[in-house]
N, C-alpha and C positions, 0 to 999 in steps of 0.2 A: 184497693184503689183509693179509698177515702184517706188512708194514712199517708199515702204517697203524694196526694194532691198538693199539700202546702209546699213540699220540697220541689215538686214539678213546677208549680206556679212561680216560686222564687227563681228557679233555674231559667224559666222562659223570660221573666221580666228582666233579670240582671245579667243574663248571658246571651240568650238567643236574640232578643230584641236589639241590644247594642251591636251585635254582629251584623244583623240585617241592616241596621241603620248605617253602619260603617261602610258596608258594601254599596248601599244606595248612594251615600254621599260621595263615594270615590268616583262616581260618574259625573260629578258637578264641580264647577269652580265656585267656591263659596267662602266668605270670610266670617260666617257665623252671625252676621247682622243683616246685611242687604240680601236681596233676592238671589237665589242660587241660579247659576247658568249651566245648562247641560253642555258637556264637552266630550261625551262619548268615552273612548278609551285613551284620550290624550294624557290623562294623569298616569296611567299605567305605562304609556310610551315614555313619559318623562322619567319614570322610575328606572326603566331599563336602558335608557340612552344617556342619562345624566352621569358623567364620570364620577361625581362625588358619591352618588348612590351606589354605583358598582364598587367603588373603593370601600364604602361602609359595609357592603355585603361580604366583601373579601376579608375585612377585619373580623366579622362575625365567624367566618369559617376558620380563621386562624385561632380565634378564642375557643373554638370547639376542642382543639387539641389540649388547651390548658384547663378548660372547665369540665371536659368530659373524659378524654382519653387518659390524661395524667391522674386525675382522682381515682379512676377505676383501677389503674395499675397499682398506685400506691395503696388503695384500699385492699386489693387482693394480697399484696405483699404483707401488709400489717395483719390482716385477718389470718393468713396462713401462718404467720409467725406466732401470733397469740394462741392459735389452736394447738401449737406443738410445744411451746415453751411456757413453763410455769412462771407467772409474773405476780409478785405480791402486790396487793392493792389494785388488782386488775380492773375492778369496777370504777375506781377513781381515775385510773389511767385512761380507760375508754371514755369516761365523761369528759376528761380534759381534752382528748383528741376530737370529741364531738362538739366541744364548746363553740368553735367558729360558726357552726351551722345554725345555732340558735341565737347568735348575736344579731342585732339590727344591722342591715347593710350600711346605713349611714354611719353607725359607730365604727364598723369595720373600715369603711372608706376614710373617715377622718383619722383614725388611728394609723393606718398604713400610709396616709399622705404625710403625716408627721415623721413616721419611721423612715420613709424614702426621701425626705427632704435633703437639701444639700448639706444642712447642718444637723441632720437627724441621727438617730442611734446607729443605723446601718453604716453610714459613712464614717462616723466617729470610730466604730469598731474596725473598719477597714484601715483607717489611718493608724490606729493603735497597733495593728499587726504588720505595719509596713506596706500596706497596699493602697496608700493614698493616691497613687497615680490613676487608679480606676474609679475613684469616687466621682460622682456626678449627681445632678438632680434627676433621679431615675424617672420620675413622672414628667419631667420637663424636657427630656432629650428625645429627639425624633426617633432615634434608633432603639431606645430602651423603654419608651412609654408603654407601648402595646404589650411586650413581654412582661413588664412589671405588673400591669393590670391582670394579665393572664396568671401570673404567679399568685396574686391575691385570690383570684378565683379558685385556683388549685387548693390553696390553704383553706378556703371556706368549704369546699365540696368533698374533700377526701374523707372527712369524718363520717358523712352520711353513707358513702360507699362502704366504708369499713364496717359499720354496724349492720348494713344489709347483708354483707358477706359473712359476718360472724353468725348472724341468725341462720343463714343457709348452711354453714358448716355444722352448726349444732344439730341440724336435722338429718345429717348424713349417717347412714348405718355404720357403726364402728367396726362391724365384722368385715366390711370391705377393706378397711385399712389393715386389719389383722391378717386377712388373706394375702394382701399385697406384700406385707412384711415377710410372711412365710415364703413367698415366692422370690424374696431377695430384693424387693423394690426399695429404693432410697427415698428420702424426703421429696426430692424434686420429681421423681417418677410418680410418687403418690399424688402430688399436687396436680401434675399434668393429666394423669390418667383417671383420677377419682374426684378430687376436689373441684377442678375447673369445669368438667362436664356437669357435675351436680349443681354448680352455681349458675347455670344458664338462666333460670328465671330471675335470680337476683341481679345478675349482670344486665339483663334486659331492662329491669326496672331502674337500676342505677343510671344507665345510659339515657333512658327516656327523661328522667328528672334532670340530669346534668345538661343534656342537650337543650332542653326547654329553657333552663336557666341561662345558658350561654347565649341563646338567640334573642331572648327577651330582656337581657340584662340592661338596665338603665341607671338605677340609683348608684351602683358601685362606680360606674364610669363618670356619671355626672358630678358626683361628690369628690372625685379625685382629679380629673383632668377636664371635664366638660367637653370631651372630644378632642382636646388639644394634646400637645402643641400643634397648631395648625389644624389639620384634620387627621392626624396620625392615629388617633384612638376613636374616631367617630364611628358609630355603629348605627344601624337603622333606627333603633329606638331613640337615639339622640335627635335625629332628623325629624322623627315623628313628633317629638315634644316641641322642637323649635318651630316646625311648620304649623302645628295646631295651636300653640299657646303664645308664640312670639311673633310669627309672621302672618298669622291668621289665614293660612292656606289649608283649610280643612279638607278640601278635596284631595290635594296631593298627600296630606298626612294619612288620610283614610286609605288611599291606594297603596301607599307604602306599608301600612299596617296589614292590609289584606295579603300583599305579597309575602310579608314576613310570616304571617300565619300559615300560608300555604307551604312556604319553604320548611317551616318547623314540622308540619304534618308529614311532608314528604320524607324528610330525613328520619323522623321517628318511625315512619312506616317501613323504611328500608332497614332500620335497625331491628325492628320486630320480625321482619321476614328473615333476616340473616341469622337471628338467634332462635328462631322457632324450632321446636323439637320436631324433626321429621318422623313420619309414621314408621319408617323402616328401622329407626334407631330406638324405638320404644321397647321397653322390656317385654319379652314374651314368656309365657309360661311353658315349661318343658313338658311335652306330652309323656304320659306314662308308657313304658314299653309294652307292646302288645304281648299277650300271653300265648304261648305256643299251643297249637291245637292239641287237644287230648290231654293237656297237663292236669286238669282237675280230675279226669278219670283215673290217671296214673296215681295221683296223690291219694285218691280215695281207695 
């Protein structure tokens, strides 16, 4: 207990106390300077009745597809491919694919903002191959801004998923694949019947990490579009920042933060339940066949 005490104290002071404070402030109208006024649940009512807030929550759910579903699918594909094909310089190749995950979000946002600009490399490439008609300011167009930010998130997250799945594949018993090949199973059948079920824990971890990143994402959006054009890329974290530090509405910001935290926990909990290994699917030991009565006597 003595060795755990410093970490526990750190956790309480910097995690538990701020959470409790945020929940308490969410029941007040407060600008951070003057006296706080109790308002009950009105801040939460504002979160669920304000159309802008509902739109922001819907944007976060859309980004779940780009930040969680797509990276997991791409990571599974790459991991399955690398486990079957001999690639020279595999270590460097994996490091290159994982590089977006370790870059600063601000660096990623600024780089992609330049790439997707109206005169950026992407549009220049499209013009060079005769597709100039589809060029646009990808982050400044109402129809493409949110998918463009989603694509950036996919690029950032798929490397993490790939490495998690590669580590899981490395721990799978090779004899399972050998038995499947003897039974005539092809690569796709092996992946569906052996690899995918064996990666259930890694898939669960990957989804938890990517879902959390998608719902709390702020710096990537703020440094590319700041929620624009209009409110087409606004997410709850943008409104939390604006209410808390620009509009001085700390009660509304705290209420939205609490709702976002609960939403994240609910979605993560659903994912964990869906991917939990059921007891009836757990491997069972095969009982030894019972010896026929009188067999020992006959052998003797």
